[in-house]
VOGU-3710 file (C-alpha; in Angstrom, 3 decimals, decimal comma):
1> mpqlnsneag> 78,637/79,200/118,495  81,222/79,939/115,821  84,018/82,363/116,677  84,830/84,778/113,853  87,149/87,673/113,224  88,779/89,431/110,274  92,479/89,354/109,540  94,567/92,310/108,335  93,773/91,388/104,701  90,046/91,680/105,426
11> qlllhsqrgs> 89,333/87,940/105,226  86,748/86,491/107,568  88,285/83,731/109,699  86,468/80,884/111,438  88,196/79,672/114,606  87,876/76,103/115,851  89,883/73,614/117,895  91,691/72,618/114,679  92,805/76,200/114,006  91,624/79,166/111,948
21> ipvrpvacfp> 90,508/79,011/108,344  89,362/81,728/105,927  85,653/81,502/105,138  83,184/83,224/102,851  79,719/83,909/104,275  76,867/82,962/101,964  73,385/84,086/102,957  70,884/81,305/102,322  67,226/81,653/101,443  65,181/83,573/102,556
31> wsepnnyisl> 66,684/86,777/101,209  64,289/88,742/103,409  66,461/87,827/106,433  69,989/88,780/105,314  71,615/88,307/108,758  70,069/84,887/109,358  70,789/81,464/107,884  74,378/82,090/106,814  76,539/79,302/105,469  80,273/79,651/106,101
41> rneagmevgf> 82,198/78,211/103,132  85,874/77,345/102,883  88,073/78,137/99,875  86,789/75,002/98,098  83,182/76,162/98,542  82,373/73,493/101,126  80,226/74,425/104,105  82,318/74,388/107,290  79,912/76,238/109,562  76,366/77,557/109,733
51> ihsaaeldhs> 74,884/80,531/111,557  71,141/80,532/112,238  71,186/84,150/113,382  73,954/86,738/113,622  72,263/87,929/116,826  73,387/84,682/118,528  77,080/85,487/118,005  79,281/87,298/120,506  79,795/90,990/119,763  83,178/90,743/118,025
61> srtalettlr> 82,114/87,763/115,874  78,873/89,507/114,902  80,743/92,693/113,994  83,244/90,776/111,822  80,446/88,875/110,070  78,270/91,944/109,454  81,248/93,931/108,133  82,123/91,131/105,712  78,496/90,768/104,591  78,231/94,518/103,917
71> qtrfvfevia> 81,415/94,434/101,846  80,399/91,386/99,817  76,684/91,958/99,400  75,947/93,920/96,279  72,566/94,432/94,663  72,708/95,410/91,018  69,551/96,787/89,391  69,042/95,075/86,022  67,586/97,334/83,333  68,058/94,988/80,336
81> ienvedefdl> 69,023/91,393/79,661  71,257/91,034/76,624  71,847/87,275/76,598  71,520/84,107/78,666  73,496/80,971/77,779  73,270/77,548/79,392  76,538/75,594/79,413  77,332/72,408/81,334  76,314/73,148/84,941  76,273/76,945/84,610
91> rtwsvktrqg> 74,073/79,651/83,163  75,857/82,815/82,001  73,892/86,073/82,073  74,893/89,228/80,168  72,942/92,193/81,489  72,841/95,963/81,634  72,513/97,361/85,141  72,245/100,895/86,484  75,879/100,363/87,492  76,944/99,341/83,943
101> rrsfqtklde> 77,214/96,147/81,892  77,773/92,954/83,864  78,249/89,294/83,126  77,673/86,706/85,839  76,987/83,020/86,310  74,401/80,999/88,184  74,009/77,253/88,614  71,609/75,668/86,136  69,370/74,503/88,976  69,156/77,944/90,640
111> wprtletgav> 66,346/79,986/89,204  65,409/83,659/89,532  62,914/84,245/92,335  59,848/86,444/92,162  59,380/88,472/95,344  56,065/89,566/96,848  56,592/93,018/95,342  56,763/91,515/91,837  60,505/92,177/91,614  62,758/89,379/90,398
121> mirdlsgdly> 65,985/88,487/92,227  68,895/86,512/90,801  71,826/85,402/92,978  75,119/84,722/91,182  77,783/82,198/92,148  79,673/84,725/94,281  76,558/85,776/96,209  75,923/89,095/94,465  72,269/89,901/93,872  70,701/91,178/90,678
131> qikdptaldp> 67,275/92,757/90,996  64,746/93,443/88,265  62,407/95,861/90,044  59,625/95,627/87,457  60,026/92,882/84,836  57,122/94,338/82,812  59,116/97,569/82,362  61,937/95,760/80,535  62,173/95,894/76,741  60,337/93,002/74,979
141> asqklvwayi> 63,524/90,990/74,261  64,611/91,241/77,924  61,141/90,252/79,111  61,202/87,177/76,875  64,565/86,119/78,332  63,641/86,652/81,971  60,235/84,955/81,760  61,898/81,874/80,260  63,858/81,384/83,501  61,311/82,210/86,178
151> e> 59,902/79,138/87,921
//
């Protein structure tokens, strides 16, 4: 099992026989299990470790991971979509959220997901989540934009 801890700067560190490296936890699908299926990525974005379940980690590693996930996991509630632009390998979204205007990027091959509740979730490149609780409640222009990108 991976050994993890946080340094004084708040970075999550993965310890191995080759030494310690800073990692960024990225929760993989399914989003309904946020403490399971976690990819540990190095500074270049390459996977250097994988955790099937945080419950399998020792107490200190689990605490460090869960603290980091809480600090990095944001869910913004989208109330309007102003613009979506596809460029090269990225899609740039300009949205209004309950927390204010935001701009974020997703990969072209990563699409918004419709949840069982009817809500739509979008995960950006840094792992932040954007939720549209009820796509039918959006203004007509926003609805047109979101429906164009739902698989």
